[in-house]
C-alpha positions in Angstrom: 82.1 94.4 85.5 80.8 92.6 82.2 84.6 90.9 82.1 84.7 91.0 86.3 85.9 88.2 87.4 84.9 85.8 91.3 85.7 83.0 93.1 84.7 79.7 94.7 86.2 77.3 97.2 86.0 73.7 96.7 83.1 73.5 99.2 80.6 75.5 96.9 80.9 73.4 94.0 77.3 72.2 94.9 76.0 76.1 94.3 78.2 75.8 90.3 74.5 74.8 88.7 72.5 78.1 91.0 76.2 80.3 89.8 75.3 79.1 85.9 72.2 81.1 85.9 73.7 84.4 87.5 76.8 85.1 86.1 78.0 85.3 81.9 78.6 82.1 80.4 82.3 82.4 79.9 82.5 84.1 83.0 86.4 83.8 84.6 85.9 82.3 88.3 89.1 80.9 90.5 88.9 77.9 92.7 90.4 79.2 96.2 93.0 76.5 97.4 91.0 77.3 101.2 93.0 76.2 104.2 91.4 72.6 104.7 90.5 72.2 101.0 93.0 69.2 99.9 95.2 69.8 96.4 92.9 67.0 94.8 89.7 68.9 95.7 90.8 72.1 94.3 91.4 70.3 90.7 88.3 69.1 91.2 86.5 72.2 91.6 88.1 74.0 88.8 87.0 70.7 86.4 83.1 70.9 87.5 83.8 74.4 86.8 85.1 74.1 83.2 82.0 71.9 83.0 79.4 74.1 83.7 80.8 76.9 81.3 82.8 78.6 83.2 86.8 80.0 82.2 87.7 78.2 85.4 90.9 79.1 87.1 91.9 77.2 90.0 94.9 78.2 92.4 97.7 76.3 92.6 99.3 77.2 96.5 102.7 76.2 95.5 103.6 75.6 99.4 100.8 73.4 99.8 101.9 71.1 97.1 103.5 67.9 98.2 105.6 67.5 95.7 106.8 68.2 91.8 105.0 64.1 90.7 102.0 65.5 92.7 101.7 69.1 90.7 102.3 67.4 87.7 99.4 65.0 88.0 97.1 68.0 88.8 98.4 70.2 86.1 98.1 67.3 83.8 94.6 66.7 85.1 93.2 70.1 84.6 95.0 70.0 81.2 92.9 66.9 79.9 89.8 68.6 81.5 89.9 71.5 79.2 91.4 73.6 82.3 94.5 76.2 81.0 94.9 79.1 83.2 96.1 78.9 86.9 96.6 81.8 89.3 99.6 80.6 91.0 100.4 82.1 94.1 103.1 80.8 97.0 100.3 80.0 99.6 98.9 80.9 103.2 101.9 77.8 104.6 103.6 79.3 106.8 105.9 76.3 105.8 106.8 74.2 102.0 105.1 71.0 102.5 107.0 70.5 99.9 110.1 71.0 96.9 108.6 74.6 97.0 109.0 77.7 98.5 108.0 80.2 96.3 106.1 80.6 92.7 109.4 81.4 90.8 110.2 77.5 91.7 107.3 76.3 89.8 107.9 79.4 87.0 111.4 78.2 86.7 110.8 74.0 87.0 109.4 74.2 83.3 106.4 72.2 84.1 104.0 74.6 84.1 104.7 75.1 80.0 104.6 70.8 79.7 102.0 70.5 81.3 100.5 73.0 78.7 98.8 75.8 80.9 98.7 78.3 78.3 97.3 81.6 81.5 99.0 82.3 84.8 97.3 84.4 87.0 100.2 86.0 89.4 99.8 88.3 92.8 99.8 91.7 93.5 100.0 93.3 96.1 99.0 97.0 95.8 99.3 97.1 100.3 101.9 95.2 100.6 102.2 91.8 103.4 102.8 91.6 107.0 105.5 88.9 106.3 107.1 90.3 103.0 108.6 93.1 102.1 108.1 95.6 99.7 111.7 95.3 97.8 110.9 91.3 97.7 107.1 91.8 96.0 108.3 93.9 93.5 111.5 92.3 92.3 109.7 88.8 92.4 106.8 90.3 90.3 109.1 92.2 87.9 111.3 88.2 87.6 108.0 87.0 86.8 106.9 89.5 84.1 110.1 88.1 82.8 110.3 84.6 82.7 106.5 84.7 81.0 108.0 84.0 77.9 110.1 81.2 78.5 106.9 79.7 80.0 105.3 79.9 76.8 102.2 81.4 78.8 100.2 84.1 78.6 100.7 85.8 82.7 98.6 88.2 84.5 98.2 90.0 87.6 95.5 89.3 89.9 96.0 91.8 93.1 94.7 91.6 97.0 92.0 92.8 97.9 92.3 96.2 100.2 91.2 99.1 101.9 93.2 102.0 100.8 92.4 103.5 96.8 95.6 105.9 97.1 97.6 102.9 98.3 96.4 101.3 95.0 96.9 104.2 92.5 100.9 104.4 94.2 100.9 100.3 93.8 99.8 101.3 89.6 101.9 104.3 89.2 105.0 101.7 90.8 104.0 99.8 87.6 104.4 101.6 85.6 107.8 103.1 87.1 109.5 99.5 86.9 108.0 98.8 83.3 105.7 95.9 84.2 103.3 95.8 81.9 101.2 92.4 83.0 97.3 92.9 82.5 96.1 93.5 86.1 93.0 92.9 87.3 91.9 94.5 90.5 91.4 92.6 93.8 88.4 93.9 95.3 86.8 92.5 98.4 82.9 91.5 97.8 79.6 92.6 99.7 80.6 90.7 102.7 79.6 91.3 106.9 82.8 93.5 107.8 83.8 90.7 110.6 84.0 88.4 107.8 86.1 90.6 106.3 88.4 91.7 109.3 89.0 88.2 109.2 90.1 87.6 105.8 91.9 90.8 106.1 94.9 89.2 108.6 94.9 85.7 107.5 96.0 87.5 103.8 98.3 89.7 105.7 96.6 93.1 104.9 96.6 93.4 108.8 98.4 96.8 108.9 96.0 98.1 106.4 93.1 96.8 107.4 94.3 98.7 110.8 94.7 102.0 109.1 91.4 101.9 107.5 89.5 101.4 111.1 90.9 104.9 112.4 89.7 106.2 109.3 86.6 105.3 109.9 86.8 106.0 113.6 84.2 104.2 115.7 80.8 103.7 114.1 80.4 100.8 112.5 78.0 102.0 109.2 81.1 104.0 108.5 83.2 101.2 108.6 80.9 98.9 106.7 80.7 101.2 104.1 84.9 101.9 103.6 85.4 98.4 103.3 82.4 97.6 100.7 82.9 96.5 96.7 80.4 100.1 96.5 83.4 102.6 97.6 86.4 100.7 96.1 84.8 100.8 92.4 84.3 104.4 93.1 87.8 105.2 94.2 88.7 103.4 91.1 86.8 105.0 89.3 87.5 108.7 90.2 90.4 109.0 87.4 90.4 107.3 84.5 91.7 103.5 84.6 94.4 103.1 81.7 94.4 100.7 79.6 96.2 97.6 81.4 93.5 97.7 83.9 91.1 95.6 82.6 88.8 94.3 85.0 87.6 93.7 88.9 87.9 90.6 90.4 86.4 89.9 93.0 86.8 87.8 96.9 84.0 86.4 97.9 84.9 84.3 101.0 82.6 81.1 100.8 79.9 84.3 99.8 80.0 82.9 96.2 76.4 82.4 95.2 75.6 86.5 97.0 79.0 88.2 95.3 77.7 86.6 91.9 73.8 88.0 92.3 75.3 91.9 93.5 78.3 91.4 90.3 75.5 91.0 87.7 73.3 93.8 89.0 76.0 96.0 88.7 76.8 95.3 85.3 73.6 95.1 83.9 73.6 98.8 85.8 70.4 98.4 88.1 72.1 100.4 90.2 72.0 104.2 91.4 74.7 106.0 93.0 74.1 108.0 96.4 76.9 110.2 96.2 76.9 111.7 99.5 77.7 107.9 101.0 80.1 107.0 98.4 77.9 103.8 97.6 75.8 101.8 95.1 72.3 101.5 95.5 71.1 97.9 94.0 67.7 98.1 93.5 64.8 95.8 94.7 67.8 94.9 97.2 69.8 91.5 97.0 68.6 88.0 98.0 69.9 86.9 101.5 
């Protein structure tokens, strides 16, 4: 947890001062490219996060970038402001806005190397994706790993959040089988209401996994909340030895960056008890709302 990362949306840029009082100096803070945000807003928020003392890592959603000139200008602005890390993702657009259909297009173009991007995050999907076949996801992951040396950058994986600890274990084993050795940040949904989690799960293409989780949880809302909480996923992750490839968790905040950061700080400081029967962490004194 001491190396855990989280995210903000461009609209949460004004909360960076509050976040700096909660998260440690140099913490990795990703900037999500939300559906209503412009590419320029993502760049602006990332530069503000860097000035606030964070290791800023903006999402570069390539399907939502107008053209190569826009991408290059954004990357050059980031690098001039001291930001040299990105999370390269395809994005949620059904059709590309410009010339980039997928992240491999950008990696092959050489623009990241030319603009001095030193660290590239890529997406992992332990529970699959509704719109992409599993074999295609694995082939893309292997191709990106192979391209890391030519991109002149260190590369790591940030997984999509999910609801099935068993699926993550199987995905982790498949990484080893396919000789994909990139460091992994495990995506976990931060503390958020169940309705919000369900909304974002459907947006992110893991609706099938969500329905499976809901069936396992049954009809009880309290049980469903627990099944989808960060407590459940952290404890499930730690039931077996964690390989060195898994470097830290990454908490998706869903627009609740400050609440998520407060929870992260309390857990990292050991200010919790484990309720083994309920399989949950109980933060001592609770959290502010």
